[in-house]
C-alpha positions, 0 to 999 in steps of 0.5 A: 380459387375464385368462388361466386356468391352462389358457390360456383368455383374456378381454379386460378393458378399462376404456378410454373410447375404443377399448375392446377388452374388458369392464370388470371390473364388466361381467364380474361381471354377465356371470358372474352371468348365465352361471352362472345360464344354464348351470344353467337350460340344464341343467335345460331339457335334463333336461326334454327341452324344445326351446330356440329361444332363451334370453337373459338381460339383466343390469343392476346398480345401484352407488353413486357412491362408491369403491369402488362395488360392486353393491348390486342385480343384476337378471337378465331371463330371456327364454325361447323354449321352447314348452311351458315353463309360467310356473310351471316357468320361475319355479321354474327361474330361482329355483333357478338365481339363489338356490340354484345360482349360486356367482357370485351367492352370492359378491356382497354384493348384492340379486339379483332376476329377471324372467321373460319367456316368448315362448310362454305356454302357453294363450295363445289368440293365434296364434304370429305375433301373440305374437311381433309 
């Protein structure tokens, strides 16, 4: 268990059976996603956009060696934010991933991202067809 000076706890576990927490490397991926996600959430809030949902799917590549640090980290940002234009979404994600995220900047890995909008501005399809 990891614990901060103010008593916040997180379970850390690398067992193969009966796992009770994330492995240290899973925590690293989650930390990169959380760091960028908090920045993006703040930027969306400043723009007064309604966020129905916003998720980040993190993947990482590591060599079969010891140690095996991440060499590449990919973050797929999925937005359900009506009115968010692709250009703005790309800009927010780029700022968060490449300028503001201290966790990502701490890694010696290639960081990349993908952006998916569940509501494309100007999409002529009805909303129920877009989400099908």
